C-alpha positions as CSV (number, residue, x, y, z in Angstrom):
1,X,-33.2,34.0,-19.6
2,X,-32.7,37.4,-18.1
3,X,-28.9,38.2,-18.2
4,X,-28.9,39.4,-14.6
5,X,-30.7,36.3,-13.5
6,X,-28.2,34.2,-15.3
7,X,-25.3,36.2,-13.6
8,X,-26.8,35.7,-10.2
9,X,-27.1,32.0,-10.8
10,X,-23.5,31.8,-12.0
11,X,-22.3,33.7,-9.0
12,X,-24.3,31.5,-6.6
13,X,-22.9,28.4,-8.3
14,X,-19.3,29.7,-7.9
15,X,-19.7,30.7,-4.3
16,X,-21.1,27.3,-3.4
17,X,-18.5,25.2,-5.1
18,X,-15.8,27.6,-3.7
19,X,-17.3,26.8,-0.2
20,X,-16.9,23.2,-0.9
21,X,-13.3,23.8,-2.2
22,X,-12.6,25.8,1.1
23,X,-13.6,23.1,3.5
24,X,-11.9,20.2,2.0
25,X,-8.6,22.3,1.6
26,X,-9.0,23.5,5.2
27,X,-9.4,19.8,6.3
28,X,-6.0,19.1,4.8
29,X,-4.3,22.2,5.9
30,X,-5.5,22.2,9.6
31,X,-3.4,19.0,10.3
32,X,-0.1,20.8,10.0
33,X,-0.5,23.5,12.7
34,X,-2.2,20.7,14.9
35,X,1.0,18.7,14.8
36,X,2.3,19.7,18.3
37,X,-1.0,19.0,20.0
38,X,-1.5,15.7,18.1
39,X,2.0,14.6,19.1
40,X,1.4,15.4,22.8
41,X,-2.2,14.1,23.1
42,X,-1.7,10.8,21.1
43,X,1.8,10.2,22.3
44,X,3.2,9.7,18.9
45,X,6.5,10.8,17.3
46,X,7.2,13.0,14.3
47,X,7.3,10.0,11.9
48,X,3.8,8.9,13.0
49,X,2.5,12.4,12.5
50,X,4.0,12.4,9.0
51,X,2.0,9.2,8.3
52,X,-1.2,11.1,9.3
53,X,-0.3,13.7,6.7
54,X,0.8,11.3,3.9
55,X,-2.2,9.0,4.4
56,X,-4.4,11.8,3.2
57,X,-2.3,12.6,0.2
58,X,-1.8,9.1,-1.1
59,X,-5.5,8.0,-0.7
60,X,-6.5,11.2,-2.5
61,X,-4.3,10.2,-5.4
62,X,-5.5,6.6,-5.4
63,X,-9.2,7.5,-5.1
64,X,-8.8,10.0,-8.0
65,X,-7.5,7.2,-10.3
66,X,-10.4,5.0,-9.2
67,X,-12.9,7.8,-9.7
68,X,-11.6,8.3,-13.3
69,X,-13.5,5.0,-14.1
70,X,-16.9,6.3,-13.1
71,X,-17.0,10.1,-12.6
72,X,-18.3,10.8,-16.2
73,X,-21.3,8.2,-15.8
74,X,-23.3,10.2,-13.2
75,X,-25.0,13.5,-12.9
76,X,-22.2,15.9,-11.6
77,X,-24.4,17.4,-9.0
78,X,-25.6,14.1,-7.5
79,X,-22.1,12.7,-7.4
80,X,-20.5,15.9,-5.9
81,X,-23.2,16.0,-3.0
82,X,-22.7,12.3,-2.4
83,X,-18.9,12.5,-2.2
84,X,-19.2,15.6,0.0
85,X,-21.5,13.9,2.5
86,X,-19.0,11.0,2.7
87,X,-16.2,13.5,3.3
88,X,-18.2,15.2,6.1
89,X,-18.8,11.8,7.8
90,X,-15.0,10.9,7.5
91,X,-14.1,14.3,8.9
92,X,-16.5,13.8,11.8
93,X,-14.8,10.4,12.4
94,X,-11.5,12.2,12.7
95,X,-12.9,14.5,15.5
96,X,-14.3,11.3,17.3
97,X,-11.2,9.3,16.9
98,X,-10.3,7.5,20.2
99,X,-6.7,6.9,19.3
100,X,-3.9,7.1,16.7
101,X,-4.9,4.1,14.6
102,X,-8.5,5.1,14.2
103,X,-7.4,8.7,13.3
104,X,-5.0,7.3,10.7
105,X,-7.8,5.4,9.0
106,X,-10.2,8.4,9.3
107,X,-7.6,10.7,7.7
108,X,-7.2,8.2,4.8
109,X,-10.9,8.2,4.3
110,X,-11.1,12.0,4.4
111,X,-8.3,12.0,1.8
112,X,-10.1,9.5,-0.4
113,X,-13.2,11.7,-0.7
114,X,-11.5,15.1,-0.4
115,X,-9.2,14.4,-3.3
116,X,-12.1,13.7,-5.7
117,X,-14.0,16.8,-4.5
118,X,-11.3,19.2,-5.9
119,X,-11.5,17.5,-9.3
120,X,-15.3,17.5,-9.2
121,X,-15.4,21.3,-8.4
122,X,-13.0,22.1,-11.3
123,X,-14.9,19.9,-13.6
124,X,-18.2,21.5,-12.8
125,X,-16.8,25.0,-13.3
126,X,-15.5,24.0,-16.7
127,X,-18.9,22.6,-17.6
128,X,-20.9,25.7,-16.4
129,X,-18.6,28.7,-17.1
130,X,-17.6,29.5,-20.7
131,X,-13.9,29.5,-21.5
132,X,-13.7,33.2,-22.0
133,X,-14.8,33.8,-18.4
134,X,-13.2,30.7,-16.9
135,X,-10.1,32.5,-15.7
136,X,-12.1,34.8,-13.3
137,X,-14.1,31.7,-12.2
138,X,-11.0,29.7,-11.4
139,X,-9.7,32.8,-9.5
140,X,-12.8,32.6,-7.3
141,X,-12.4,28.9,-6.7
142,X,-8.6,29.3,-6.1
143,X,-9.4,32.0,-3.5
144,X,-10.8,29.2,-1.3
145,X,-7.1,28.4,-0.6
146,X,-6.4,32.0,0.6
147,X,-9.5,32.0,2.8
148,X,-8.6,28.8,4.4
149,X,-5.2,30.3,5.2
150,X,-6.4,33.6,6.4
151,X,-9.5,32.6,8.3
152,X,-10.0,28.8,8.4
153,X,-6.7,27.8,10.0
154,X,-6.6,30.6,12.6
155,X,-10.3,29.9,13.5
156,X,-9.7,26.2,13.8
157,X,-6.6,26.8,16.2
158,X,-8.8,29.2,18.1
159,X,-11.4,26.5,18.6
160,X,-8.7,24.1,19.7
161,X,-7.3,26.5,22.2
162,X,-10.6,27.8,23.4
163,X,-12.2,24.4,24.2
164,X,-9.6,22.5,26.2
165,X,-12.0,19.6,26.7
166,X,-12.0,19.0,23.0
167,X,-8.5,20.2,22.2
168,X,-7.3,19.0,18.7
169,X,-10.8,17.5,17.9
170,X,-12.5,21.0,17.9
171,X,-11.2,22.0,14.5
172,X,-12.8,18.9,12.9
173,X,-16.1,19.6,14.5
174,X,-15.8,23.1,13.2
175,X,-15.2,21.9,9.7
176,X,-18.1,19.5,9.9
177,X,-20.5,22.3,11.0
178,X,-19.5,24.5,8.1
179,X,-19.6,21.6,5.6
180,X,-23.0,20.6,6.6
181,X,-24.3,24.1,6.0
182,X,-22.6,24.3,2.6
183,X,-24.0,20.8,1.7
184,X,-27.5,22.0,2.3
185,X,-27.0,25.2,0.3
186,X,-25.5,23.0,-2.6
187,X,-28.6,20.6,-2.4
188,X,-30.8,23.6,-3.1
189,X,-28.8,25.6,-5.4
190,X,-26.4,23.5,-7.5
191,X,-27.7,22.7,-11.0
192,X,-28.1,19.3,-12.3
193,X,-25.3,18.7,-14.9
194,X,-26.0,15.9,-17.3
195,X,-24.9,17.0,-20.8
196,X,-21.9,14.8,-20.6
197,X,-24.2,11.7,-20.3
198,X,-25.6,12.3,-23.7
199,X,-22.3,11.9,-25.4
200,X,-21.9,8.5,-27.2
201,X,-19.4,6.0,-25.6
202,X,-17.8,2.9,-27.0
203,X,-15.7,0.2,-25.5
204,X,-15.3,-0.9,-21.9
205,X,-14.5,1.4,-19.0
206,X,-10.9,0.4,-19.0
207,X,-10.7,1.1,-22.8
208,X,-12.2,4.5,-22.4
209,X,-9.9,5.3,-19.4
210,X,-6.8,4.4,-21.4
211,X,-8.1,6.3,-24.4
212,X,-8.2,9.5,-22.1
213,X,-4.7,8.7,-20.8
214,X,-3.2,8.0,-24.2
215,X,-4.5,11.2,-25.9
216,X,-1.4,13.3,-26.7
217,X,-3.1,16.6,-25.7
218,X,-4.0,15.1,-22.4
219,X,-0.4,13.9,-21.8
220,X,0.9,17.3,-22.4
221,X,-1.7,18.7,-19.9
222,X,-0.6,16.1,-17.3
223,X,3.1,17.0,-17.8
224,X,2.3,20.7,-17.6
225,X,0.6,20.4,-14.2
226,X,3.1,18.0,-12.8
227,X,5.9,20.4,-13.5
228,X,3.9,23.2,-11.9
229,X,3.7,21.1,-8.9
230,X,7.4,20.5,-8.8
231,X,8.0,24.2,-9.4
232,X,6.1,24.9,-6.2
233,X,6.2,21.9,-3.8
234,X,10.0,21.5,-3.9
235,X,10.0,24.9,-2.0
236,X,6.7,25.4,-0.2
237,X,6.8,22.5,2.3
238,X,10.2,23.6,3.8
239,X,9.4,27.3,3.7
240,X,8.3,27.6,7.3
241,X,11.2,25.4,8.6
242,X,13.8,27.5,6.6
243,X,12.3,30.8,7.7
244,X,12.4,30.0,11.4
245,X,15.8,28.5,11.4
246,X,18.0,30.3,8.7
247,X,16.1,33.6,8.6
248,X,15.5,33.7,12.3
249,X,11.7,34.4,12.4
250,X,10.2,33.4,15.7
251,X,7.7,30.5,15.5
252,X,4.8,32.6,16.9
253,X,5.2,35.1,13.9
254,X,4.7,32.4,11.3
255,X,0.9,33.0,11.6
256,X,1.5,36.6,10.6
257,X,3.4,35.3,7.5
258,X,0.6,33.1,6.4
259,X,-2.1,35.7,7.3
260,X,-0.4,38.4,5.1
261,X,0.2,36.0,2.2
262,X,-3.3,34.4,2.4
263,X,-5.0,37.9,2.6
264,X,-3.1,39.1,-0.4
265,X,-3.7,36.1,-2.5
266,X,-7.5,36.3,-1.8
267,X,-7.5,39.5,-3.9
268,X,-4.7,38.8,-6.3
269,X,-5.9,35.3,-7.4
270,X,-9.3,37.0,-8.6
271,X,-7.3,39.8,-10.3
272,X,-5.1,37.4,-12.1
273,X,-8.1,35.5,-13.3
274,X,-9.8,38.6,-14.7
275,X,-6.6,39.7,-16.3
276,X,-6.2,36.2,-17.9
277,X,-9.8,36.5,-19.4
278,X,-9.0,39.9,-20.6
279,X,-5.4,39.6,-22.0
280,X,-5.2,35.8,-22.7
281,X,-4.5,32.9,-20.3
282,X,-1.3,31.9,-21.9
283,X,0.1,35.3,-21.8
284,X,-0.9,35.8,-18.2
285,X,0.5,32.5,-17.3
286,X,3.8,33.2,-18.6
287,X,3.9,36.6,-17.1
288,X,3.1,35.3,-13.7
289,X,5.4,32.3,-14.1
290,X,8.4,34.4,-14.9
291,X,7.7,36.9,-12.3
292,X,7.4,34.0,-9.7
293,X,11.0,33.0,-10.2
294,X,12.1,36.2,-8.4
295,X,10.6,35.5,-5.0
296,X,11.4,31.8,-5.3
297,X,15.2,32.6,-5.6
298,X,14.9,35.3,-2.8
299,X,13.2,33.1,-0.2
300,X,15.5,30.2,-0.9
301,X,18.6,32.3,-0.5
302,X,17.4,34.7,2.3
303,X,19.4,35.1,5.4
304,X,18.6,36.9,8.7
305,X,16.3,39.8,8.0
306,X,13.9,42.2,9.7
307,X,10.3,41.3,10.0
308,X,9.1,43.8,7.4
309,X,11.4,42.4,4.8
310,X,10.5,38.8,5.6
311,X,6.7,39.8,5.3
312,X,7.3,41.5,2.0
313,X,9.2,38.7,0.3
314,X,6.9,36.0,1.7
315,X,3.8,37.8,0.6
316,X,5.1,38.3,-3.0
317,X,6.0,34.6,-2.9
318,X,2.5,33.5,-1.8
319,X,1.0,35.9,-4.5
320,X,2.9,34.7,-7.6
321,X,3.8,31.0,-6.9
322,X,0.2,29.8,-6.4
323,X,-0.9,32.6,-8.8
324,X,0.4,30.5,-11.7
325,X,-2.3,28.0,-11.1
326,X,-5.1,30.4,-11.8
327,X,-4.6,30.8,-15.6
328,X,-2.7,27.4,-15.7
329,X,-5.9,25.5,-14.6
330,X,-8.1,27.7,-16.7
331,X,-6.1,26.6,-19.7
332,X,-6.0,22.9,-18.7
333,X,-9.7,22.6,-18.2
334,X,-10.2,23.6,-21.9
335,X,-8.1,20.6,-23.1
336,X,-10.5,17.6,-22.8
337,X,-13.8,17.2,-24.5
338,X,-16.8,17.6,-22.2
339,X,-17.7,14.0,-22.4
340,X,-14.4,12.9,-20.8
341,X,-13.8,16.0,-18.7
342,X,-14.7,14.3,-15.4
343,X,-12.3,11.5,-16.1
344,X,-9.6,13.8,-17.2
345,X,-9.9,16.1,-14.2
346,X,-9.8,13.2,-11.7
347,X,-6.6,11.8,-13.5
348,X,-5.3,15.3,-13.3
349,X,-6.0,15.4,-9.6
350,X,-4.1,12.3,-9.1
351,X,-1.2,13.6,-11.1
352,X,-1.2,16.8,-8.8
353,X,-1.2,14.7,-5.6
354,X,1.5,12.3,-6.8
355,X,3.7,15.1,-8.2
356,X,3.4,17.3,-5.1
357,X,4.3,14.3,-2.9
358,X,7.2,13.4,-5.2
359,X,8.5,17.0,-5.3
360,X,8.3,17.2,-1.5
361,X,10.2,13.9,-1.2
362,X,12.8,14.9,-3.7
363,X,13.5,18.3,-2.0
364,X,13.7,16.5,1.3
365,X,16.5,14.4,-0.1
366,X,18.4,17.5,-1.4
367,X,18.2,19.6,1.8
368,X,20.0,18.7,4.9
369,X,20.1,20.1,8.5
370,X,23.4,21.2,9.9
371,X,24.7,20.6,13.4
372,X,23.5,24.1,14.5
373,X,20.0,23.3,13.2
374,X,20.1,25.4,10.0
375,X,18.9,24.2,6.6
376,X,21.4,23.6,3.9
377,X,21.0,23.3,0.1
378,X,17.6,25.1,0.1
379,X,19.1,27.2,-2.6
380,X,19.5,24.2,-4.8
381,X,15.8,23.4,-4.4
382,X,15.1,27.0,-5.5
383,X,17.1,26.4,-8.7
384,X,15.3,23.1,-9.3
385,X,11.9,24.9,-8.9
386,X,12.9,27.7,-11.3
387,X,14.1,25.1,-13.9
388,X,10.7,23.2,-13.8
389,X,8.9,26.6,-14.0
390,X,10.7,27.5,-17.2
391,X,9.8,24.3,-18.8
392,X,6.1,25.0,-18.0
393,X,6.2,28.3,-19.8
394,X,7.2,26.3,-23.0
395,X,4.6,23.6,-22.4
396,X,1.9,26.0,-21.8
397,X,2.2,27.2,-25.4
398,X,1.6,23.6,-26.6
399,X,-1.6,23.0,-24.7
400,X,-4.7,22.5,-26.9
401,X,-7.2,25.0,-25.7
402,X,-10.5,26.4,-27.3
403,X,-10.8,30.1,-28.2
404,X,-14.4,30.0,-26.8
405,X,-16.8,27.6,-25.4
406,X,-20.5,27.9,-24.7
407,X,-21.5,28.0,-21.1
408,X,-24.3,25.7,-19.9
409,X,-25.3,27.7,-16.8
410,X,-28.3,28.9,-18.5
411,X,-29.3,25.5,-19.6
412,X,-28.7,23.6,-16.4
413,X,-31.6,22.7,-14.3
414,X,-31.6,24.2,-10.9
415,X,-33.0,22.6,-7.8
């Protein structure tokens, strides 16, 4: 095949799956800034709003465990498009929800399908893109998080404020419209991926699942990703609260913080991916991880500061803390054999969800709010995040990764 034609197909594939990644991440992220509107419109309290958030996370973790039993038994393209269609329907149900109970169920369903989508995207990238170029590819996919922060969330809020008759429902209809367009593109452009179906299998589904879980190399990868989650999600969920209370940033300027951080990571995530391919994924992971400890300690100790200094530290924080995942995920996708990669990645997604939830819960038990409204012990959370991060730099060197793997983009059938 013509190399330029193969490159175009590879780029089209990456942009399509990045679009899928963008929409399901946006669907999760949009709930947090919609909090005040939902609390007023549905007449719920903060605890009930928290259930709307956690219902998504926990069903995503549970569905990932369930998906591990069947994900490697279907054509990746067909399964991805089916799950994506179900996700779109669940998101539409969120926008049409007549009340709190219906919305809670709809959010749980959106999480059930959205959680698997992330694992499916990463699995397909690992199947299609050779290991030596996978860092750059993961950088493109990870940029979806940045775009959802920079463009998706502000646009969603703009729709919510621009259409008073729809209010909080408007962002969900916005996501449904974009997702439907991406689904049509995926139907036409995504390749059929069936090479994993040709691998011999033995034993029942349960035996095969436990074989994947028991594999020592897989357990090391699960521990590695779990600690990365703890190194980030002990700090990230309380960043906005600490910045507005202890640092003194006005609430309306938080959008600027996320805008600057998201815009920067859109470019740096791809740069980190290219550098990982060029200089080694392990080396790049360790460099970014050690550098990330600096902004973690700064933002968890920061006192009242001018806006420019807050923006500088927060932007560096957003570049380096999520930046570890680019080379980290590129390494982890090389751990499993292709025949069980889908199962492995869905289990990994479940580990990510459970670890991020546990990290958030643990940090919530450590930090306290003083009588004057300030956050105490956030510095302790920072030390915990750094300790977990240091362990990951050691675990990263123990991961079993290939030196090179053949891509199958050229061999995959396009539709």
